[in-house]
GUMI-425767 format. One line per 10 residues: their letters; for each residue x, y, z of N, C-alpha, C. Coordinates in Angstrom, 2 decimals, always signed. Layout:
# GUMI-425767
A) X:Y:Z:X:Y:Z:X:Y:Z ~ ...
This chain:
# GUMI-425767
MGEEVKKDTI) -15.99:-2.32:+13.42:-15.67:-0.90:+13.52:-16.57:-0.04:+12.65 ~ -17.66:-0.62:+12.18:-18.58:+0.15:+11.37:-18.09:+0.43:+9.97 ~ -17.02:-0.27:+9.51:-16.45:+0.03:+8.21:-16.00:-1.26:+7.53 ~ -16.69:-2.34:+7.78:-16.29:-3.63:+7.26:-16.33:-3.66:+5.74 ~ -15.28:-4.22:+5.16:-15.22:-4.46:+3.73:-15.05:-5.96:+3.55 ~ -15.92:-6.58:+2.77:-15.89:-8.02:+2.64:-15.08:-8.45:+1.43 ~ -14.48:-9.65:+1.54:-13.60:-10.15:+0.48:-14.32:-10.30:-0.84 ~ -15.54:-10.82:-0.83:-16.25:-11.01:-2.10:-16.62:-9.66:-2.73 ~ -16.86:-8.65:-1.88:-17.12:-7.31:-2.39:-15.90:-6.75:-3.12 ~ -14.73:-6.97:-2.53:-13.49:-6.49:-3.14:-13.25:-7.19:-4.47
TKAYARWAPV) -13.42:-8.51:-4.49:-13.18:-9.29:-5.70:-14.08:-8.83:-6.83 ~ -15.36:-8.66:-6.54:-16.31:-8.22:-7.56:-16.02:-6.79:-8.02 ~ -15.69:-5.94:-7.05:-15.44:-4.53:-7.39:-14.26:-4.40:-8.35 ~ -13.17:-5.11:-8.08:-11.99:-4.95:-8.92:-12.09:-5.72:-10.23 ~ -12.95:-6.71:-10.29:-13.26:-7.33:-11.59:-13.94:-6.30:-12.49 ~ -14.80:-5.47:-11.88:-15.46:-4.41:-12.66:-14.48:-3.30:-13.04 ~ -13.53:-2.99:-12.13:-12.58:-1.92:-12.40:-11.54:-2.31:-13.44 ~ -11.24:-3.60:-13.56:-10.11:-4.05:-14.38:-10.06:-3.44:-15.78 ~ -11.18:-3.42:-16.55:-11.09:-2.91:-17.93:-10.74:-1.43:-18.03 ~ -11.07:-0.66:-17.00:-10.88:+0.80:-17.10:-9.90:+1.34:-16.06
YDVVFGPVFE) -9.32:+0.46:-15.26:-8.51:+0.90:-14.13:-7.35:+1.81:-14.58 ~ -6.63:+1.42:-15.61:-5.46:+2.18:-16.05:-5.84:+3.59:-16.49 ~ -6.96:+3.70:-17.18:-7.41:+5.01:-17.68:-7.86:+5.90:-16.53 ~ -8.61:+5.33:-15.59:-9.18:+6.11:-14.50:-8.13:+6.49:-13.46 ~ -7.26:+5.54:-13.10:-6.36:+5.75:-11.97:-4.90:+5.92:-12.35 ~ -4.54:+5.64:-13.59:-3.15:+5.76:-13.99:-2.57:+7.15:-13.82 ~ -3.07:+8.15:-14.55:-2.51:+9.50:-14.43:-2.73:+10.13:-13.05 ~ -3.88:+9.85:-12.44:-4.21:+10.49:-11.16:-3.19:+10.15:-10.08 ~ -2.75:+8.91:-10.05:-1.88:+8.44:-8.97:-0.42:+8.27:-9.39 ~ -0.06:+8.80:-10.55:+1.30:+8.57:-11.03:+2.35:+9.18:-10.10
HARRRAIAAA) +2.10:+10.40:-9.61:+3.08:+11.05:-8.72:+3.32:+10.21:-7.46 ~ +2.25:+9.75:-6.82:+2.39:+8.94:-5.62:+3.07:+7.61:-5.92 ~ +2.74:+7.05:-7.08:+3.34:+5.77:-7.48:+4.86:+5.92:-7.60 ~ +5.30:+6.98:-8.24:+6.74:+7.20:-8.40:+7.42:+7.45:-7.06 ~ +6.76:+8.14:-6.15:+7.33:+8.38:-4.83:+7.51:+7.07:-4.07 ~ +6.52:+6.19:-4.14:+6.60:+4.91:-3.45:+7.73:+4.05:-4.00 ~ +7.85:+4.01:-5.32:+8.88:+3.19:-5.94:+10.27:+3.73:-5.61 ~ +10.43:+5.04:-5.64:+11.72:+5.63:-5.28:+12.10:+5.27:-3.85 ~ +11.12:+5.31:-2.95:+11.39:+4.94:-1.55:+11.76:+3.47:-1.44 ~ +11.05:+2.61:-2.17:+11.33:+1.18:-2.11:+12.72:+0.86:-2.64
ERTGGRILEV) +13.12:+1.54:-3.70:+14.41:+1.21:-4.31:+15.59:+1.80:-3.56 ~ +15.33:+2.67:-2.58:+16.43:+3.09:-1.72:+16.92:+1.92:-0.87 ~ +16.02:+1.00:-0.55:+16.43:-0.25:+0.10:+16.77:-1.29:-0.95 ~ +15.90:-1.45:-1.93:+16.18:-2.32:-3.06:+16.17:-3.80:-2.71 ~ +16.68:-4.61:-3.64:+16.71:-6.05:-3.43:+15.49:-6.72:-4.02 ~ +14.93:-7.66:-3.26:+13.74:-8.39:-3.71:+12.51:-7.69:-3.16 ~ +11.65:-7.23:-4.05:+10.51:-6.39:-3.67:+9.21:-7.12:-3.97 ~ +8.32:-7.14:-2.99:+6.97:-7.67:-3.17:+6.00:-6.51:-3.27 ~ +5.26:-6.45:-4.37:+4.21:-5.45:-4.48:+2.86:-6.14:-4.24 ~ +2.24:-5.79:-3.14:+0.94:-6.36:-2.77:-0.15:-5.48:-3.36
GVGTGLSLPY) -1.13:-6.11:-4.01:-2.13:-5.33:-4.72:-1.55:-4.74:-5.98 ~ -0.79:-5.54:-6.71:-0.10:-5.06:-7.90:-1.08:-4.67:-9.00 ~ -2.32:-5.20:-8.94:-3.35:-4.81:-9.88:-3.00:-5.11:-11.32 ~ -3.13:-4.12:-12.18:-2.83:-4.29:-13.60:-1.34:-4.11:-13.91 ~ -0.54:-3.94:-12.87:+0.90:-3.80:-13.07:+1.35:-2.42:-13.47 ~ +0.53:-1.41:-13.18:+0.88:-0.04:-13.57:+2.25:+0.39:-13.04 ~ +2.61:-0.06:-11.85:+3.87:+0.37:-11.23:+5.09:-0.33:-11.80 ~ +4.92:-1.51:-12.35:+6.07:-2.37:-12.67:+7.08:-1.73:-13.62 ~ +6.66:-1.00:-14.66:+7.67:-0.41:-15.56:+8.51:+0.68:-14.91 ~ +8.09:+1.22:-13.79:+8.82:+2.31:-13.15:+10.00:+1.84:-12.31
YTGESQLVGV) +10.03:+0.57:-11.98:+11.16:+0.04:-11.21:+12.38:-0.10:-12.12 ~ +13.57:+0.04:-11.53:+14.79:-0.20:-12.29:+14.98:-1.70:-12.48 ~ +15.81:-2.05:-13.43:+16.08:-3.46:-13.68:+16.83:-4.14:-12.56 ~ +17.38:-3.35:-11.62:+18.15:-3.93:-10.53:+17.25:-4.56:-9.46 ~ +16.01:-4.17:-9.39:+15.08:-4.71:-8.39:+14.41:-5.97:-8.93 ~ +14.36:-7.00:-8.10:+13.64:-8.22:-8.44:+12.24:-8.13:-7.86 ~ +11.23:-8.29:-8.72:+9.86:-7.99:-8.33:+8.98:-9.23:-8.33 ~ +8.11:-9.29:-7.33:+7.02:-10.26:-7.27:+5.75:-9.46:-7.00 ~ +4.69:-9.76:-7.72:+3.43:-9.06:-7.50:+2.33:-10.03:-7.13 ~ +1.47:-9.63:-6.20:+0.31:-10.43:-5.84:-0.94:-9.56:-5.85
DLSEPMLRKA) -2.06:-10.18:-6.15:-3.33:-9.46:-6.14:-4.46:-10.47:-5.96 ~ -5.55:-10.02:-5.37:-6.71:-10.88:-5.18:-7.53:-11.04:-6.46 ~ -7.38:-10.09:-7.38:-8.23:-10.04:-8.57:-7.55:-10.69:-9.77 ~ -8.10:-11.79:-10.26:-7.57:-12.43:-11.45:-7.70:-11.55:-12.70 ~ -8.82:-10.86:-12.91:-8.90:-9.99:-14.09:-7.84:-8.89:-14.10 ~ -7.54:-8.34:-12.93:-6.48:-7.33:-12.85:-5.13:-7.94:-13.19 ~ -4.87:-9.13:-12.65:-3.58:-9.78:-12.89:-3.39:-10.18:-14.35 ~ -4.47:-10.51:-15.04:-4.33:-10.83:-16.46:-3.77:-9.63:-17.22 ~ -4.20:-8.45:-16.87:-3.66:-7.25:-17.51:-2.21:-7.02:-17.11 ~ -1.88:-7.36:-15.86:-0.48:-7.23:-15.42:+0.43:-8.18:-16.19
HARVSGLGLR) -0.03:-9.42:-16.37:+0.76:-10.39:-17.15:+0.99:-9.87:-18.58 ~ -0.05:-9.31:-19.19:+0.08:-8.77:-20.54:+1.08:-7.62:-20.58 ~ +1.05:-6.78:-19.55:+1.98:-5.65:-19.49:+3.42:-6.15:-19.37 ~ +3.65:-7.09:-18.49:+5.01:-7.63:-18.29:+5.53:-8.25:-19.58 ~ +4.67:-9.02:-20.23:+5.07:-9.67:-21.48:+5.32:-8.65:-22.59 ~ +4.41:-7.69:-22.71:+4.54:-6.70:-23.78:+5.75:-5.81:-23.64 ~ +6.13:-5.49:-22.41:+7.26:-4.61:-22.16:+8.56:-5.37:-21.92 ~ +8.48:-6.68:-21.85:+9.68:-7.49:-21.63:+10.35:-7.21:-20.28 ~ +9.55:-7.14:-19.23:+10.09:-6.83:-17.90:+10.68:-8.08:-17.27 ~ +11.95:-8.31:-17.50:+12.60:-9.54:-17.06:+12.86:-9.59:-15.57
NVEGLLVMDA) +12.76:-8.44:-14.90:+13.00:-8.44:-13.45:+11.75:-8.81:-12.65 ~ +10.65:-9.12:-13.32:+9.43:-9.56:-12.64:+9.47:-11.08:-12.52 ~ +9.67:-11.58:-11.30:+9.78:-13.02:-11.07:+8.45:-13.74:-11.21 ~ +7.38:-13.09:-10.78:+6.09:-13.75:-10.84:+4.96:-12.82:-10.45 ~ +3.76:-13.15:-10.92:+2.53:-12.45:-10.60:+1.51:-13.49:-10.16 ~ +1.06:-13.41:-8.93:+0.30:-14.49:-8.32:-1.00:-14.00:-7.73 ~ -2.05:-14.81:-7.85:-3.31:-14.54:-7.16:-3.11:-14.92:-5.69 ~ -3.30:-13.96:-4.82:-3.03:-14.20:-3.41:-3.75:-13.18:-2.55 ~ -4.16:-13.62:-1.37:-4.83:-12.77:-0.38:-3.77:-12.07:+0.46 ~ -3.84:-10.75:+0.53:-2.86:-9.99:+1.31:-2.84:-10.36:+2.77
QKMAFPDNSF) -3.93:-10.90:+3.28:-4.02:-11.25:+4.69:-3.45:-12.63:+5.01 ~ -3.18:-13.41:+3.96:-2.66:-14.76:+4.17:-1.87:-15.16:+2.93 ~ -0.60:-14.77:+2.90:+0.23:-14.99:+1.72:+1.03:-16.28:+1.85 ~ +1.27:-16.91:+0.72:+1.93:-18.22:+0.69:+3.44:-18.09:+0.52 ~ +4.04:-17.14:+1.21:+5.49:-16.98:+1.17:+6.08:-17.35:+2.54 ~ +7.30:-17.87:+2.56:+7.96:-18.12:+3.84:+8.26:-16.81:+4.57 ~ +8.51:-16.91:+5.85:+8.93:-15.75:+6.63:+10.20:-15.16:+6.03 ~ +10.33:-13.84:+6.16:+11.57:-13.14:+5.80:+11.96:-13.35:+4.33 ~ +10.99:-13.26:+3.43:+11.24:-13.55:+2.02:+11.65:-12.33:+1.19 ~ +11.33:-11.13:+1.65:+11.51:-9.95:+0.81:+12.24:-8.83:+1.57
DVIVAQYVVT) +12.94:-8.00:+0.78:+13.63:-6.85:+1.35:+12.71:-5.65:+1.52 ~ +11.70:-5.55:+0.66:+10.75:-4.43:+0.71:+9.36:-4.96:+0.36 ~ +8.36:-4.46:+1.07:+6.96:-4.69:+0.73:+6.36:-3.36:+0.30 ~ +5.80:-3.32:-0.90:+5.13:-2.12:-1.39:+3.64:-2.42:-1.49 ~ +2.82:-1.53:-0.96:+1.36:-1.70:-1.07:+0.76:-0.31:-1.29 ~ +0.24:-0.11:-2.49:-0.32:+1.19:-2.85:-1.84:+1.09:-2.95 ~ -2.52:+1.91:-2.14:-3.99:+1.95:-2.16:-4.56:+0.56:-1.83 ~ -3.96:-0.14:-0.89:-4.33:-1.51:-0.57:-4.89:-1.65:+0.84 ~ -4.21:-1.08:+1.82:-4.54:-1.36:+3.22:-5.97:-0.99:+3.56 ~ -6.49:+0.07:+2.97:-7.86:+0.48:+3.29:-8.91:-0.30:+2.49
TVPDPEAALD) -8.48:-1.26:+1.69:-9.44:-2.06:+0.92:-9.62:-3.47:+1.45 ~ -8.70:-3.97:+2.26:-8.78:-5.37:+2.70:-9.74:-5.49:+3.89 ~ -10.34:-6.67:+4.09:-11.29:-6.83:+5.20:-10.67:-6.56:+6.57 ~ -9.43:-7.00:+6.79:-8.77:-6.82:+8.09:-7.41:-6.17:+7.86 ~ -7.35:-4.84:+7.88:-6.09:-4.15:+7.57:-4.94:-4.54:+8.47 ~ -5.20:-4.71:+9.77:-4.11:-5.08:+10.69:-3.56:-6.46:+10.38 ~ -4.44:-7.38:+9.95:-3.97:-8.71:+9.56:-3.06:-8.62:+8.34 ~ -3.40:-7.77:+7.40:-2.55:-7.59:+6.22:-1.20:-7.00:+6.61 ~ -1.21:-6.00:+7.49:+0.05:-5.41:+7.94:+0.90:-6.45:+8.68 ~ +0.27:-7.30:+9.45:+0.99:-8.39:+10.13:+1.66:-9.31:+9.11
EFIRVLRPGG) +0.95:-9.61:+8.02:+1.52:-10.46:+6.98:+2.70:-9.77:+6.30 ~ +2.58:-8.47:+6.08:+3.69:-7.75:+5.47:+4.96:-7.89:+6.34 ~ +4.78:-7.72:+7.64:+5.92:-7.84:+8.55:+6.47:-9.27:+8.55 ~ +5.59:-10.23:+8.51:+6.03:-11.63:+8.55:+6.94:-11.98:+7.37 ~ +6.56:-11.55:+6.16:+7.34:-11.94:+4.98:+8.49:-10.97:+4.70 ~ +8.63:-9.92:+5.51:+9.69:-8.94:+5.34:+10.92:-9.34:+6.14 ~ +12.08:-9.19:+5.54:+13.32:-9.50:+6.23:+13.66:-8.42:+7.25 ~ +14.32:-8.78:+8.36:+14.80:-7.75:+9.30:+15.70:-6.75:+8.57 ~ +15.48:-5.49:+8.84:+16.21:-4.44:+8.15:+15.50:-3.93:+6.91 ~ +14.42:-4.59:+6.52:+13.66:-4.17:+5.35:+12.61:-3.13:+5.69
EIVLVSRIGA) +11.89:-2.70:+4.66:+10.87:-1.67:+4.85:+9.55:-2.04:+4.20 ~ +8.48:-1.59:+4.82:+7.15:-1.57:+4.21:+6.93:-0.15:+3.68 ~ +6.54:-0.04:+2.42:+6.27:+1.26:+1.81:+4.81:+1.27:+1.36 ~ +4.05:+2.16:+1.94:+2.62:+2.25:+1.64:+2.29:+3.60:+1.02 ~ +1.33:+3.59:+0.11:+0.60:+4.80:-0.24:-0.84:+4.54:+0.16 ~ -1.37:+5.39:+1.00:-2.70:+5.11:+1.54:-3.44:+6.40:+1.83 ~ -4.75:+6.33:+1.67:-5.58:+7.48:+2.05:-5.70:+7.51:+3.56 ~ -5.49:+8.68:+4.14:-5.60:+8.86:+5.58:-6.88:+9.63:+5.87 ~ -7.77:+9.03:+6.63:-9.02:+9.68:+6.98:-8.81:+10.82:+7.98 ~ -9.75:+11.72:+8.01:-9.68:+12.85:+8.93:-10.02:+12.42:+10.35
DRGLRRVIEK) -9.38:+13.05:+11.32:-9.67:+12.78:+12.73:-10.84:+13.61:+13.23 ~ -11.10:+14.73:+12.57:-12.13:+15.65:+13.05:-12.57:+16.57:+11.91 ~ -13.55:+17.41:+12.19:-13.94:+18.44:+11.25:-14.91:+17.98:+10.18 ~ -15.11:+18.86:+9.20:-16.10:+18.62:+8.15:-15.74:+17.39:+7.31 ~ -14.45:+17.22:+7.01:-14.07:+16.06:+6.20:-14.40:+14.76:+6.91 ~ -14.24:+14.74:+8.22:-14.59:+13.56:+9.00:-16.09:+13.25:+8.88 ~ -16.92:+14.29:+8.94:-18.36:+14.13:+8.81:-18.71:+13.57:+7.43 ~ -18.10:+14.13:+6.40:-18.36:+13.69:+5.02:-17.94:+12.24:+4.84 ~ -16.78:+11.88:+5.36:-16.28:+10.51:+5.23:-17.23:+9.51:+5.90 ~ -17.72:+9.85:+7.06:-18.64:+8.96:+7.76:-19.92:+8.78:+6.95
RFTPITRRLG) -20.39:+9.85:+6.33:-21.64:+9.78:+5.58:-21.49:+8.93:+4.32 ~ -20.33:+8.99:+3.69:-20.13:+8.25:+2.44:-19.57:+6.85:+2.64 ~ -19.22:+6.50:+3.86:-18.62:+5.19:+4.12:-19.48:+4.02:+3.63 ~ -20.80:+4.00:+3.85:-21.61:+2.86:+3.35:-21.52:+2.69:+1.83 ~ -21.38:+3.80:+1.11:-21.27:+3.71:-0.35:-19.90:+3.17:-0.75 ~ -18.84:+3.70:-0.16:-17.50:+3.26:-0.54:-17.23:+1.82:-0.13 ~ -17.87:+1.36:+0.94:-17.72:-0.07:+1.30:-18.19:-0.95:+0.17 ~ -19.29:-0.57:-0.48:-19.80:-1.37:-1.59:-18.88:-1.31:-2.81 ~ -18.10:-0.24:-2.92:-17.13:-0.12:-4.01:-15.82:-0.82:-3.70 ~ -15.63:-1.23:-2.44:-14.47:-2.02:-2.08:-13.39:-1.31:-1.30
WRLEFPWARY) -13.67:-0.10:-0.75:-12.65:+0.55:+0.07:-13.29:+1.39:+1.17 ~ -12.43:+1.86:+2.08:-12.87:+2.66:+3.22:-12.45:+4.12:+3.03 ~ -13.27:+5.02:+3.53:-12.86:+6.42:+3.67:-12.35:+6.70:+5.08 ~ -12.96:+6.07:+6.06:-12.59:+6.32:+7.46:-11.42:+5.44:+7.86 ~ -10.22:+6.00:+7.81:-9.05:+5.24:+8.22:-7.97:+6.22:+8.68 ~ -8.05:+6.69:+9.92:-7.14:+7.73:+10.39:-5.72:+7.21:+10.63 ~ -4.77:+8.14:+10.67:-3.38:+7.78:+10.94:-3.24:+7.06:+12.27 ~ -4.08:+7.39:+13.24:-3.98:+6.77:+14.57:-4.08:+5.25:+14.49 ~ -4.79:+4.75:+13.50:-4.92:+3.30:+13.38:-3.60:+2.66:+12.97 ~ -2.88:+3.28:+12.06:-1.55:+2.80:+11.71:-0.60:+2.90:+12.91
ASWAERKESV) -0.63:+4.05:+13.57:+0.26:+4.26:+14.70:+0.00:+3.25:+15.82 ~ -1.26:+2.98:+16.08:-1.61:+2.01:+17.11:-1.09:+0.62:+16.76 ~ -1.22:+0.24:+15.49:-0.70:-1.06:+15.06:+0.81:-1.13:+15.28 ~ +1.52:-0.09:+14.87:+2.98:-0.08:+14.99:+3.43:-0.13:+16.44 ~ +2.71:+0.56:+17.31:+3.07:+0.58:+18.73:+2.97:-0.79:+19.38 ~ +2.12:-1.64:+18.83:+1.95:-2.98:+19.40:+3.03:-3.96:+18.92 ~ +3.85:-3.55:+17.96:+4.83:-4.44:+17.36:+6.24:-4.07:+17.82 ~ +6.89:-4.98:+18.51:+8.24:-4.70:+18.99:+9.25:-4.54:+17.85 ~ +8.96:-5.17:+16.73:+9.92:-5.16:+15.61:+9.61:-4.10:+14.56 ~ +8.71:-3.17:+14.86:+8.29:-2.18:+13.86:+8.65:-0.77:+14.32
RVVEHTPLAP) +9.20:+0.00:+13.40:+9.51:+1.40:+13.67:+8.94:+2.25:+12.55 ~ +8.27:+3.32:+12.89:+7.77:+4.26:+11.89:+8.94:+5.07:+11.34 ~ +9.08:+5.07:+10.03:+10.16:+5.80:+9.38:+9.67:+7.11:+8.79 ~ +8.47:+7.08:+8.21:+7.97:+8.27:+7.50:+6.46:+8.25:+7.43 ~ +5.89:+9.42:+7.54:+4.46:+9.63:+7.27:+4.35:+11.01:+6.64 ~ +4.31:+11.04:+5.32:+4.32:+12.30:+4.58:+3.07:+12.45:+3.73 ~ +2.19:+13.41:+4.05:+1.05:+13.68:+3.17:+1.51:+14.11:+1.79 ~ +0.79:+13.67:+0.77:+1.18:+13.93:-0.61:+0.27:+14.99:-1.25 ~ +0.83:+15.71:-2.20:+0.08:+16.70:-2.95:-0.98:+15.98:-3.82 ~ -2.09:+16.64:-4.19:-2.30:+18.09:-4.00:-2.98:+18.47:-2.69
FGHFSLIRFA) -3.72:+17.56:-2.05:-4.52:+17.96:-0.90:-4.10:+17.30:+0.40 ~ -3.15:+16.38:+0.35:-2.70:+15.73:+1.56:-3.61:+14.65:+2.07 ~ -4.60:+14.21:+1.27:-5.51:+13.15:+1.71:-4.85:+11.78:+1.65 ~ -3.85:+11.63:+0.76:-3.08:+10.41:+0.67:-1.69:+10.66:+1.25 ~ -1.09:+9.62:+1.79:+0.22:+9.76:+2.41:+1.16:+8.65:+1.97 ~ +2.45:+8.99:+1.95:+3.50:+8.00:+1.83:+3.88:+7.59:+3.24 ~ +3.80:+6.30:+3.52:+4.04:+5.78:+4.86:+5.11:+4.69:+4.76 ~ +6.11:+4.76:+5.65:+7.16:+3.74:+5.66:+7.36:+3.20:+7.07 ~ +7.42:+1.87:+7.16:+7.73:+1.19:+8.41:+9.00:+0.36:+8.19 ~ +9.87:+0.32:+9.18:+11.05:-0.53:+9.14:+10.86:-1.71:+10.07
KTKSVSAVQI) +11.39:-2.86:+9.66:+11.39:-4.05:+10.52:+12.77:-4.20:+11.13 ~ +12.81:-4.16:+12.43:+14.08:-4.29:+13.15:+13.99:-5.52:+14.06 ~ +15.14:-5.92:+14.60:+15.14:-7.09:+15.49:+14.42:-6.80:+16.78 ~ +14.59:-5.59:+17.27:+13.85:-5.18:+18.47:+13.93:-3.67:+18.60 ~ +12.85:-3.07:+19.01:+12.83:-1.64:+19.30:+12.05:-1.44:+20.58 ~ +12.48:-0.47:+21.34:+11.81:-0.23:+22.62:+10.56:+0.59:+22.45 ~ +10.51:+1.38:+21.36:+9.33:+2.22:+21.15:+9.30:+2.66:+19.69 ~ +8.13:+2.99:+19.24:+7.98:+3.56:+17.90:+8.39:+5.02:+17.99 ~ +9.35:+5.42:+17.15:+9.85:+6.77:+17.18:+9.70:+7.39:+15.81 ~ +9.32:+8.65:+15.80:+9.19:+9.37:+14.53:+9.49:+10.84:+14.79
DEDTVEAEAA) +10.27:+11.44:+13.93:+10.64:+12.83:+14.06:+9.50:+13.69:+13.53 ~ +8.62:+14.12:+14.41:+7.43:+14.84:+13.99:+7.78:+16.16:+13.32 ~ +8.83:+16.83:+13.79:+9.20:+18.10:+13.19:+9.60:+17.91:+11.73 ~ +10.39:+16.86:+11.46:+10.81:+16.58:+10.09:+9.62:+16.23:+9.22 ~ +8.72:+15.40:+9.74:+7.53:+14.99:+8.97:+6.68:+16.20:+8.63 ~ +6.46:+17.09:+9.61:+5.64:+18.26:+9.37:+6.27:+19.16:+8.32 ~ +7.60:+19.30:+8.38:+8.29:+20.14:+7.42:+8.17:+19.55:+6.01 ~ +8.38:+18.24:+5.92:+8.27:+17.57:+4.62:+6.84:+17.66:+4.08 ~ +5.86:+17.50:+4.98:+4.46:+17.56:+4.56:+4.11:+18.95:+4.03 ~ +4.56:+19.99:+4.74:+4.27:+21.35:+4.33:+4.88:+21.64:+2.96
AEIA) +6.13:+21.17:+2.77:+6.81:+21.40:+1.49:+6.12:+20.63:+0.38 ~ +5.68:+19.39:+0.68:+5.05:+18.56:-0.35:+3.72:+19.16:-0.80 ~ +2.87:+19.56:+0.17:+1.56:+20.08:-0.16:+1.67:+21.42:-0.87 ~ +2.66:+22.22:-0.46:+2.88:+23.51:-1.12:+3.33:+23.33:-2.56
């Protein structure tokens, strides 16, 4: 699709990011991080955070949630282990090196899957989403925070121009909402629950999918989403 991101590129990129990740991305993404966690804990139970990184999100969960974190980057996970130990986070069951596209968990293992800034970084995003559904229990939710690429206009042009550079850094700029919607439409057990652009500019969105036993179609209340988006960006 002209936007390939390779696994070794991701591994090397996040090994470089590990020492400074918290300083660079901690405050910038705190609002979105809190929104994702609040959404995940409305379902609660056993939560898998894919791309847990340095564990920035882990202290924000309540003690009632049982957490498992996975990440491809060992240097990032070392910082996560230190954070869990230093803060005494007893609700964290484990932190494991694992590929989001092929996880070593049985089917239906978790009540919620959280993935923040992850889907646009993996080599095969649809394969990762398939894995999320596989390890998610029926009735559970996938909660994503993800950058949504523009469908048209100047931002679309800029994203296309910078895509070769961002691929080398380990992520994509070109990733429109239509790609998520198309994936969901192909899955009988997936329903779109929410797609809300986040402040300040709406380039990132909170996205929620529910896993059901069967659905005839993907349904989403566009009027509600637009109203929520307008209120959020304002």
